Backbone bond lengths (Angstrom), bond angles and torsions (degrees), N, CA, C in turn:
res aa  C-N    CA-C-N  psi(-1)  N-CA   C-N-CA  omega(-1)  CA-C   N-CA-C  phi
1 M - - - 1.515 - - 1.481 110.05 -
2 S 1.420 113.91 130.73 1.446 117.09 -178.72 1.446 113.13 -71.42
3 P 1.378 118.54 148.84 1.497 118.86 176.70 1.511 112.42 -62.39
4 R 1.276 114.98 149.61 1.465 119.64 177.18 1.490 111.73 -75.34
5 T 1.329 111.55 137.72 1.452 116.40 -178.33 1.594 109.56 -110.71
6 S 1.290 116.83 124.68 1.452 122.57 -175.59 1.564 107.15 -74.94
7 V 1.245 116.74 127.49 1.468 123.71 177.74 1.461 108.96 -118.07
8 N 1.343 117.15 132.18 1.440 125.13 172.51 1.441 108.85 -67.83
9 P 1.322 120.07 118.46 1.488 119.15 -176.35 1.490 111.01 -71.89
10 G 1.303 119.26 -18.39 1.593 119.67 178.64 1.497 112.28 -91.71
11 F 1.350 117.48 1.29 1.435 118.84 -179.64 1.532 109.18 -88.32
12 Q 1.422 111.72 139.17 1.467 119.76 176.99 1.490 107.72 -132.72
13 P 1.273 119.53 137.78 1.424 123.16 177.83 1.515 112.92 -53.95
14 G 1.326 118.07 130.98 1.483 120.03 177.68 1.462 116.18 89.02
15 I 1.344 114.53 -8.92 1.575 116.80 -178.07 1.513 105.23 -117.29
16 H 1.283 114.90 122.10 1.477 117.59 -177.90 1.593 110.56 -101.15
17 P 1.276 118.27 135.71 1.396 121.34 -173.10 1.540 113.77 -71.41
18 R 1.340 117.49 155.68 1.340 124.30 172.66 1.592 114.99 58.29
19 G 1.294 114.92 46.67 1.457 120.59 173.91 1.506 117.58 74.07
20 A 1.437 113.55 10.04 1.446 117.00 175.22 1.492 114.34 -58.09
21 G 1.397 115.31 -32.18 1.376 119.94 176.53 1.463 115.05 -60.66
22 R 1.335 117.50 -47.69 1.410 123.65 175.59 1.515 114.05 -54.82
23 R 1.417 114.67 -42.91 1.439 118.20 176.49 1.533 110.06 -63.97
24 G 1.306 118.63 -36.77 1.433 121.21 -179.64 1.549 110.68 -64.64
25 V 1.424 116.19 -41.70 1.435 119.57 179.46 1.582 107.71 -64.15
26 R 1.325 121.46 -41.87 1.402 120.89 177.66 1.534 111.10 -60.93
27 A 1.283 114.95 -44.54 1.455 119.77 178.78 1.493 111.13 -58.08
28 A 1.316 117.55 -43.57 1.473 119.20 176.60 1.455 113.59 -63.92
29 G 1.306 116.07 -36.11 1.490 121.22 -179.98 1.513 109.31 -63.84
30 V 1.341 116.01 -34.54 1.506 119.38 -176.39 1.527 104.68 -76.05
31 G 1.286 126.59 -32.37 1.420 125.52 179.20 1.500 108.62 -80.06
32 G 1.309 127.44 -6.46 1.480 127.07 174.13 1.440 111.15 99.86
33 A 1.327 122.70 -3.89 1.473 120.38 -179.73 1.464 110.54 -69.85
34 V 1.317 116.38 -46.56 1.353 126.87 178.38 1.534 113.27 -114.99
35 P 1.319 121.19 95.02 1.515 118.81 -175.44 1.493 109.46 -63.54
36 G 1.300 117.43 129.17 1.457 124.20 -178.23 1.499 109.45 -101.90
37 R 1.348 111.81 171.65 1.445 121.28 -176.28 1.529 109.91 -69.01
38 A 1.271 118.76 -27.16 1.534 118.60 179.03 1.411 109.57 -69.43
39 E 1.389 121.83 -35.92 1.432 119.36 -178.91 1.442 110.90 -70.01
40 E 1.394 118.81 -39.27 1.425 122.87 -179.48 1.520 110.27 -63.62
41 R 1.374 114.49 -38.38 1.499 117.19 -177.06 1.547 108.23 -72.80
42 A 1.308 115.91 -34.76 1.478 117.15 178.49 1.500 116.68 -66.06
43 S 1.347 115.66 -34.25 1.365 121.62 175.06 1.512 113.84 -68.68
44 R 1.302 117.56 -38.16 1.458 120.75 -177.76 1.566 108.10 -80.11
45 V 1.303 123.22 -36.89 1.411 125.25 179.50 1.544 110.93 -66.01
46 S 1.319 118.75 -26.49 1.444 123.71 -175.73 1.520 109.14 -60.69
47 W 1.290 120.88 -34.56 1.439 123.70 175.50 1.594 108.31 -59.69
48 E 1.247 118.79 -41.40 1.403 118.82 -179.89 1.577 111.02 -61.22
49 Y 1.294 117.93 -47.10 1.397 119.96 -175.36 1.625 109.67 -70.30
50 V 1.371 114.36 -35.06 1.442 113.32 174.01 1.591 111.99 -63.23
51 H 1.345 117.96 -36.11 1.369 122.82 176.17 1.504 110.06 -63.59
52 L 1.293 121.32 -43.73 1.435 124.54 -179.56 1.579 110.46 -60.28
53 I 1.324 116.78 -33.00 1.458 115.85 172.63 1.492 117.91 -81.24
54 A 1.319 114.71 -40.24 1.505 120.39 -175.19 1.530 110.33 -70.13
55 H 1.324 120.52 -30.76 1.475 121.02 -169.67 1.544 106.13 -81.96
56 S 1.283 120.46 -12.41 1.498 121.77 -177.78 1.598 107.88 -69.00
57 F 1.307 117.07 -35.73 1.498 122.06 -169.51 1.534 109.36 -69.33
58 P 1.286 124.29 -52.55 1.409 123.38 176.54 1.488 114.66 -59.47
59 I 1.316 119.36 -36.34 1.455 121.95 -179.45 1.469 112.07 -69.47
60 V 1.346 117.87 -52.02 1.485 125.59 175.40 1.469 112.44 -53.51
61 L 1.327 114.02 -62.05 1.436 121.42 -172.26 1.604 114.22 -64.62
62 S 1.271 114.20 -36.32 1.483 115.83 178.30 1.474 114.21 -71.45
63 V 1.314 115.79 -39.51 1.475 121.46 177.25 1.532 114.21 -72.15
64 S 1.278 114.98 -44.79 1.470 118.36 179.16 1.527 111.25 -71.87
65 G 1.272 114.48 -42.21 1.487 116.66 178.15 1.465 115.11 -63.78
66 T 1.333 116.77 -35.01 1.519 119.20 176.24 1.506 111.76 -70.21
67 L 1.366 115.25 -40.73 1.481 115.87 -178.75 1.503 111.29 -68.92
68 V 1.338 122.80 -36.88 1.422 129.51 175.85 1.582 108.35 -61.05
69 G 1.405 111.58 -47.54 1.534 117.48 -178.05 1.530 110.00 -60.19
70 L 1.376 117.86 -46.79 1.375 124.61 -176.96 1.541 110.76 -62.51
71 F 1.322 115.03 -40.17 1.487 120.59 178.27 1.537 107.25 -66.86
72 G 1.284 118.98 -39.55 1.537 121.23 176.95 1.540 109.50 -62.18
73 W 1.372 115.90 -41.74 1.442 126.03 178.93 1.580 108.93 -55.41
74 L 1.328 113.31 -52.27 1.533 122.19 -176.25 1.483 109.08 -65.36
75 T 1.352 119.32 -40.57 1.472 121.67 -171.51 1.521 111.79 -94.73
76 G 1.314 118.33 1.61 1.398 120.51 -178.60 1.525 115.49 70.32
77 R 1.266 121.11 36.09 1.411 124.58 -178.45 1.523 111.35 -115.95
78 P 1.311 116.39 92.36 1.477 117.81 -171.87 1.570 114.70 -68.62
79 E 1.302 116.22 -19.42 1.500 121.11 172.25 1.486 111.96 -58.97
80 L 1.341 118.97 -41.33 1.411 123.02 176.72 1.498 111.85 -68.37
81 E 1.326 115.70 -35.13 1.437 116.68 176.43 1.591 110.48 -66.48
82 R 1.233 120.13 -37.88 1.455 123.78 178.33 1.544 109.98 -70.86
83 W 1.327 116.58 -33.70 1.448 113.87 173.33 1.510 113.40 -65.16
84 A 1.375 114.44 -38.82 1.435 120.22 171.92 1.491 114.79 -51.33
85 L 1.352 114.06 -48.19 1.483 123.91 178.55 1.577 108.10 -53.18
86 I 1.252 117.48 -50.28 1.409 122.13 -178.20 1.552 112.28 -59.31
87 A 1.374 113.18 -43.45 1.460 117.59 -178.89 1.633 105.74 -69.54
88 L 1.193 121.05 -33.51 1.543 117.58 176.45 1.423 111.28 -70.60
89 V 1.314 122.81 -31.53 1.476 126.97 176.71 1.591 106.91 -62.11
90 I 1.274 117.09 -45.84 1.470 123.84 -174.84 1.541 107.67 -69.32
91 A 1.344 114.99 -42.83 1.466 117.39 178.90 1.508 111.02 -65.04
92 A 1.338 120.46 -39.80 1.414 120.38 173.05 1.468 115.83 -58.72
93 A 1.377 115.71 -35.91 1.535 120.06 179.39 1.469 108.49 -65.69
94 F 1.317 122.00 -25.29 1.433 119.86 -173.51 1.528 110.29 -101.86
95 V 1.331 116.05 -0.07 1.457 117.85 177.13 1.515 113.62 -60.74
96 L 1.371 115.14 -53.10 1.400 121.86 -175.54 1.566 112.83 -62.62
97 P 1.287 122.63 -46.58 1.481 118.78 171.36 1.424 114.39 -58.88
98 A 1.317 120.24 -36.22 1.502 120.16 -179.42 1.514 109.26 -73.09
99 Y 1.263 116.89 -37.33 1.519 116.50 178.12 1.461 112.93 -70.41
100 L 1.324 119.87 -45.64 1.469 120.14 -178.71 1.519 114.56 -67.58
101 T 1.330 115.88 -32.23 1.545 118.16 177.24 1.621 106.16 -75.37
102 G 1.315 114.80 -29.14 1.466 114.58 174.31 1.504 114.81 -65.56
103 L 1.376 113.98 -42.51 1.431 118.26 174.26 1.551 115.57 -64.13
104 A 1.305 116.53 -33.90 1.477 119.23 174.44 1.423 114.81 -68.52
105 A 1.415 118.43 -31.25 1.441 122.40 -177.90 1.547 110.63 -90.82
106 A 1.273 118.02 -13.86 1.483 120.96 -173.39 1.524 110.00 -60.30
107 D 1.316 116.99 -53.82 1.532 118.66 -176.56 1.515 111.16 -62.59
108 V 1.349 117.89 -38.89 1.451 120.48 178.30 1.586 112.13 -58.62
109 V 1.398 111.41 -44.76 1.418 115.40 -176.63 1.538 111.80 -71.99
110 A 1.365 113.15 -35.77 1.461 116.21 -176.75 1.521 112.61 -67.81
111 D 1.388 118.01 -21.60 1.433 120.60 -175.33 1.571 108.01 -80.66
112 R 1.263 120.92 -7.54 1.439 122.27 177.95 1.532 110.43 -71.50
113 M 1.344 115.39 138.91 1.390 116.93 -176.87 1.585 111.37 -74.23
114 F 1.330 119.10 -22.08 1.455 121.10 -178.81 1.575 111.96 -90.87
115 V 1.295 121.09 10.36 1.355 126.93 -179.94 1.467 111.29 -127.21
116 R 1.391 119.59 114.33 1.442 120.57 178.59 1.502 113.11 -65.60
117 P 1.303 118.32 133.97 1.441 118.90 -179.89 1.544 113.18 -61.98
118 G 1.374 116.56 -28.37 1.405 120.07 -176.33 1.564 111.17 -68.48
119 I 1.363 116.13 -24.90 1.490 118.19 175.25 1.507 111.07 -70.69
120 V 1.296 118.04 -41.88 1.416 121.96 178.99 1.542 109.93 -65.26
121 Q 1.367 118.99 -43.12 1.406 122.93 -178.39 1.529 110.62 -63.54
122 S 1.268 116.96 -39.72 1.511 119.44 179.12 1.483 113.40 -68.59
123 H 1.335 113.39 -39.66 1.525 117.95 173.25 1.490 111.59 -61.25
124 R 1.272 119.99 -46.45 1.450 124.17 -179.98 1.539 111.08 -61.48
125 F 1.309 116.05 -40.74 1.463 121.30 179.53 1.513 110.24 -67.01
126 A 1.302 117.69 -42.47 1.406 120.49 179.03 1.601 112.04 -67.88
127 A 1.300 116.27 -39.16 1.405 124.38 178.43 1.541 113.06 -62.58
128 T 1.354 113.27 -36.19 1.428 120.68 175.21 1.440 116.40 -59.09
129 W 1.383 113.09 -48.07 1.491 122.18 -177.89 1.540 109.37 -76.76
130 A 1.356 115.51 -23.36 1.529 116.11 177.12 1.529 112.20 -81.53
131 A 1.207 116.41 -24.90 1.575 117.94 179.08 1.473 110.14 -69.54
132 I 1.388 117.78 -28.73 1.478 117.17 -177.10 1.422 114.33 -69.66
133 P 1.310 124.80 -52.90 1.488 119.89 176.64 1.578 114.68 -67.01
134 V 1.354 115.14 -32.16 1.471 113.28 175.71 1.460 115.53 -61.90
135 F 1.368 112.23 -46.01 1.484 117.46 176.18 1.525 114.14 -66.28
136 T 1.258 115.51 -35.24 1.490 119.00 176.56 1.576 110.74 -68.24
137 A 1.335 117.75 -40.59 1.423 119.48 173.67 1.503 113.37 -61.63
138 G 1.326 118.83 -36.34 1.484 119.65 177.30 1.472 112.42 -71.32
139 A 1.288 117.11 -37.59 1.526 120.40 179.77 1.499 108.47 -65.92
140 L 1.331 119.22 -45.59 1.507 122.77 177.24 1.513 110.57 -65.28
141 A 1.321 117.95 -34.93 1.483 118.81 -179.36 1.539 109.44 -66.04
142 V 1.249 119.43 -37.12 1.504 118.78 172.40 1.524 112.15 -54.31
143 F 1.293 117.80 -45.17 1.516 121.39 -179.52 1.503 109.73 -72.33
144 A 1.354 117.42 -35.44 1.470 118.73 178.52 1.514 111.25 -68.20
145 L 1.382 121.22 -34.01 1.465 124.65 172.72 1.467 112.24 -61.83
146 H 1.281 116.37 -35.66 1.487 121.53 -178.08 1.595 108.10 -73.64
147 E 1.384 114.43 -39.57 1.467 116.34 173.91 1.519 110.19 -97.48
148 R 1.316 116.54 80.98 1.423 120.79 -171.01 1.535 114.60 -67.63
149 D 1.294 118.64 -23.87 1.416 123.13 -173.34 1.551 111.01 -95.30
150 D 1.351 114.22 3.03 1.468 115.34 -178.33 1.492 107.13 -93.32
151 R 1.320 118.78 98.71 1.452 124.82 -172.94 1.540 109.56 -74.40
152 R 1.385 117.05 -35.24 1.372 119.98 -174.15 1.617 108.99 -72.60
153 L 1.266 114.44 -33.66 1.472 118.98 174.45 1.451 112.58 -64.48
154 R 1.394 119.07 -45.21 1.450 120.36 179.29 1.440 111.39 -62.00
155 R 1.310 123.42 -40.34 1.386 127.06 175.12 1.503 121.00 -65.82
156 F 1.344 109.02 -31.05 1.506 118.92 175.09 1.581 104.86 -69.11
157 V 1.386 118.58 -42.80 1.421 117.46 -179.75 1.478 110.15 -65.33
158 L 1.262 120.26 -37.44 1.493 122.89 177.82 1.489 111.33 -59.91
159 L 1.336 115.77 -39.03 1.532 117.89 178.72 1.496 108.60 -67.52
160 V 1.318 118.21 -41.80 1.522 120.54 175.23 1.487 110.39 -58.46
161 G 1.409 114.22 -44.43 1.455 117.07 -178.56 1.552 112.75 -62.01
162 L 1.399 113.78 -34.49 1.414 118.11 177.85 1.537 113.31 -64.85
163 V 1.326 118.54 -38.67 1.418 122.45 174.21 1.503 108.82 -62.92
164 G 1.346 115.90 -47.44 1.501 119.00 -178.57 1.542 110.63 -61.29
165 S 1.402 116.17 -39.46 1.418 116.92 179.65 1.498 116.69 -64.34
166 V 1.397 116.14 -35.12 1.460 121.15 175.21 1.497 107.54 -68.71
167 A 1.296 122.64 -44.52 1.402 123.89 -176.40 1.505 113.40 -68.91
168 I 1.323 117.61 -39.87 1.459 119.92 174.62 1.500 113.49 -69.48
169 G 1.308 118.00 -35.31 1.408 123.34 170.85 1.498 115.09 -58.66
170 Y 1.359 116.53 -42.10 1.435 120.65 178.45 1.596 107.95 -70.97
171 A 1.262 120.75 -37.20 1.497 120.39 176.38 1.511 109.70 -67.13
172 A 1.230 118.63 -36.07 1.500 118.95 176.71 1.461 109.14 -66.44
173 W 1.328 121.77 -38.34 1.447 124.27 -176.83 1.607 108.62 -66.16
174 K 1.363 112.09 -37.66 1.515 114.31 -179.21 1.527 106.29 -73.27
175 G 1.371 120.39 -30.70 1.438 118.80 -178.89 1.583 112.83 -76.31
176 A 1.347 113.06 -17.97 1.522 116.69 177.24 1.538 109.14 -70.39
177 H 1.246 121.08 -9.49 1.452 119.95 -177.08 1.620 107.12 -92.14
178 I 1.266 116.95 -2.42 1.462 120.41 178.33 1.448 111.85 -86.95
179 Q 1.307 120.27 129.31 1.503 120.29 -177.92 1.545 104.07 -93.65
180 H 1.348 111.50 130.12 1.472 121.19 -176.83 1.494 108.18 -100.48
181 G 1.260 118.30 142.94 1.461 125.48 171.17 1.548 111.40 167.71
182 D 1.355 116.37 -178.68 1.421 117.45 -175.36 1.554 113.14 -106.79
183 H 1.359 117.09 23.52 1.411 122.69 176.34 1.428 108.38 -85.81
184 E 1.360 115.47 142.06 1.362 122.72 178.50 1.575 114.45 -104.79
185 A 1.259 115.21 -10.78 1.467 120.54 -178.36 1.499 109.11 -145.20
186 A 1.346 119.86 148.33 1.417 123.46 178.11 1.455 108.75 -71.95
187 P 1.358 117.82 150.22 1.485 118.72 172.17 1.522 112.09 -63.05
188 A 1.364 116.31 160.58 1.411 118.49 -179.63 1.542 113.13 -63.18
189 G 1.326 117.34 127.83 1.427 122.79 -178.48 1.447 116.12 89.96
190 A 1.401 115.29 -3.05 1.451 116.16 -178.38 1.492 110.30 -89.33
191 S 1.372 114.17 149.09 1.438 122.31 -177.91 1.499 109.63 -108.60
192 V 1.335 113.17 150.44 1.529 119.09 177.99 1.486 107.10 -70.65
193 P 1.305 119.92 138.83 1.448 127.28 178.15 1.574 108.09 -57.03
194 G 1.308 112.83 125.54 1.501 119.27 177.52 1.552 111.82 91.65
195 S 1.330 119.54 -5.85 1.458 121.29 179.17 1.545 107.40 -98.43
196 P 1.322 114.96 151.33 1.456 118.72 174.92 1.465 118.02 -59.43
197 A 1.261 120.35 139.78 1.512 121.06 178.64 1.503 110.96 -69.62
198 P 1.340 120.24 144.91 1.423 122.65 -179.67 1.507 107.90 -66.20
199 S 1.304 113.31 141.73 1.600 121.85 178.75 1.437 108.08 -77.07
200 S 1.348 111.60 150.84 1.523 117.09 -178.58 1.569 111.36 -86.81
201 S 1.352 114.88 -6.34 1.467 115.82 -178.94 1.510 113.82 -78.32
């Protein structure tokens, strides 16, 4: 006679007790069989982090290049003006990646409960108008580098770069009001920045 085997009456094949099934589903999602919400959120948020990296180049290069070029203009040092033209060309090359990644991340950021959509819209509007003079200055800088002896053209490019630097600085200031993170909802009792606090009555 075979020995008796104790069987848990509450056990059913394929069902794991105490939430083990949920852990199995999450593990399957990590492996790629069942795509989870975390993977979808990570793929969307990645555009935000790429934008945070890409947008630094046109800001820093346009502002620093313009300031160095204006200093070279005032001190009569054309080599500094040419260095500024190179900086403006590189800044213009990064304008399109920064702008496109910003558009890709805008909708994701605007969906967060703790970010007002108006802040994102104003930043996008300012960035659109800032990209125009920065890209124009870079395109003219390429031509000015070819015409090395045209001093008036170089200084005209510096003036366009100054306009672009002011515009992109304003757009960066508007973007500084956006809170970045991977949260999709505000914590309980938290208020959106700039909105009135809920009354206790």
